[in-house]
PyMOL CGO cylinders between C-alpha atoms (Angstrom):
from pymol import cmd
from pymol.cgo import CYLINDER

trace = [
    CYLINDER, -50.09, -153.79, 77.66, -50.48, -157.51, 78.35, 0.3, 1, 1, 1, 1, 1, 1,
    CYLINDER, -50.48, -157.51, 78.35, -52.42, -158.15, 75.15, 0.3, 1, 1, 1, 1, 1, 1,
    CYLINDER, -52.42, -158.15, 75.15, -49.95, -156.12, 73.10, 0.3, 1, 1, 1, 1, 1, 1,
    CYLINDER, -49.95, -156.12, 73.10, -47.12, -158.10, 74.68, 0.3, 1, 1, 1, 1, 1, 1,
    CYLINDER, -47.12, -158.10, 74.68, -48.75, -161.42, 73.79, 0.3, 1, 1, 1, 1, 1, 1,
    CYLINDER, -48.75, -161.42, 73.79, -49.36, -160.35, 70.20, 0.3, 1, 1, 1, 1, 1, 1,
    CYLINDER, -49.36, -160.35, 70.20, -45.83, -158.97, 69.84, 0.3, 1, 1, 1, 1, 1, 1,
    CYLINDER, -45.83, -158.97, 69.84, -44.35, -162.16, 71.27, 0.3, 1, 1, 1, 1, 1, 1,
    CYLINDER, -44.35, -162.16, 71.27, -46.35, -164.29, 68.82, 0.3, 1, 1, 1, 1, 1, 1,
    CYLINDER, -46.35, -164.29, 68.82, -44.94, -162.22, 65.97, 0.3, 1, 1, 1, 1, 1, 1,
    CYLINDER, -44.94, -162.22, 65.97, -41.34, -162.31, 67.16, 0.3, 1, 1, 1, 1, 1, 1,
    CYLINDER, -41.34, -162.31, 67.16, -41.14, -158.61, 68.10, 0.3, 1, 1, 1, 1, 1, 1,
    CYLINDER, -41.14, -158.61, 68.10, -38.25, -157.83, 70.44, 0.3, 1, 1, 1, 1, 1, 1,
    CYLINDER, -38.25, -157.83, 70.44, -38.40, -154.02, 70.72, 0.3, 1, 1, 1, 1, 1, 1,
    CYLINDER, -38.40, -154.02, 70.72, -41.42, -152.00, 71.84, 0.3, 1, 1, 1, 1, 1, 1,
    CYLINDER, -41.42, -152.00, 71.84, -41.79, -148.21, 71.55, 0.3, 1, 1, 1, 1, 1, 1,
    CYLINDER, -41.79, -148.21, 71.55, -43.12, -147.11, 74.94, 0.3, 1, 1, 1, 1, 1, 1,
    CYLINDER, -43.12, -147.11, 74.94, -42.47, -144.68, 77.76, 0.3, 1, 1, 1, 1, 1, 1,
    CYLINDER, -42.47, -144.68, 77.76, -43.40, -146.92, 80.68, 0.3, 1, 1, 1, 1, 1, 1,
    CYLINDER, -43.40, -146.92, 80.68, -41.70, -149.98, 82.11, 0.3, 1, 1, 1, 1, 1, 1,
    CYLINDER, -41.70, -149.98, 82.11, -44.62, -152.41, 81.73, 0.3, 1, 1, 1, 1, 1, 1,
    CYLINDER, -44.62, -152.41, 81.73, -43.12, -154.06, 78.66, 0.3, 1, 1, 1, 1, 1, 1,
    CYLINDER, -43.12, -154.06, 78.66, -39.77, -154.62, 80.39, 0.3, 1, 1, 1, 1, 1, 1,
    CYLINDER, -39.77, -154.62, 80.39, -41.50, -156.93, 82.86, 0.3, 1, 1, 1, 1, 1, 1,
    CYLINDER, -41.50, -156.93, 82.86, -42.73, -158.93, 79.86, 0.3, 1, 1, 1, 1, 1, 1,
    CYLINDER, -42.73, -158.93, 79.86, -39.18, -159.32, 78.54, 0.3, 1, 1, 1, 1, 1, 1,
    CYLINDER, -39.18, -159.32, 78.54, -39.14, -156.71, 75.76, 0.3, 1, 1, 1, 1, 1, 1,
    CYLINDER, -39.14, -156.71, 75.76, -36.57, -154.03, 75.07, 0.3, 1, 1, 1, 1, 1, 1,
    CYLINDER, -36.57, -154.03, 75.07, -38.24, -150.63, 75.42, 0.3, 1, 1, 1, 1, 1, 1,
    CYLINDER, -38.24, -150.63, 75.42, -37.28, -148.00, 72.84, 0.3, 1, 1, 1, 1, 1, 1,
    CYLINDER, -37.28, -148.00, 72.84, -36.00, -145.34, 73.43, 0.3, 1, 1, 1, 1, 1, 1,
    CYLINDER, -36.00, -145.34, 73.43, -35.43, -146.09, 77.14, 0.3, 1, 1, 1, 1, 1, 1,
    CYLINDER, -35.43, -146.09, 77.14, -33.29, -149.25, 76.94, 0.3, 1, 1, 1, 1, 1, 1,
    CYLINDER, -33.29, -149.25, 76.94, -31.33, -148.27, 73.83, 0.3, 1, 1, 1, 1, 1, 1,
    CYLINDER, -31.33, -148.27, 73.83, -29.81, -145.04, 75.15, 0.3, 1, 1, 1, 1, 1, 1,
    CYLINDER, -29.81, -145.04, 75.15, -31.17, -143.12, 72.15, 0.3, 1, 1, 1, 1, 1, 1,
    CYLINDER, -31.17, -143.12, 72.15, -32.67, -139.67, 72.84, 0.3, 1, 1, 1, 1, 1, 1,
]
cmd.load_cgo(trace, "trace")
């Protein structure tokens, strides 16, 4: 998750599709969890 977070950050990604909270700790919005979408 850390490497994916670094690469996503370098590319300006703000939303990550995931079902765990690891990316939240890196400052990303987790889809679908943080968006309220089913």
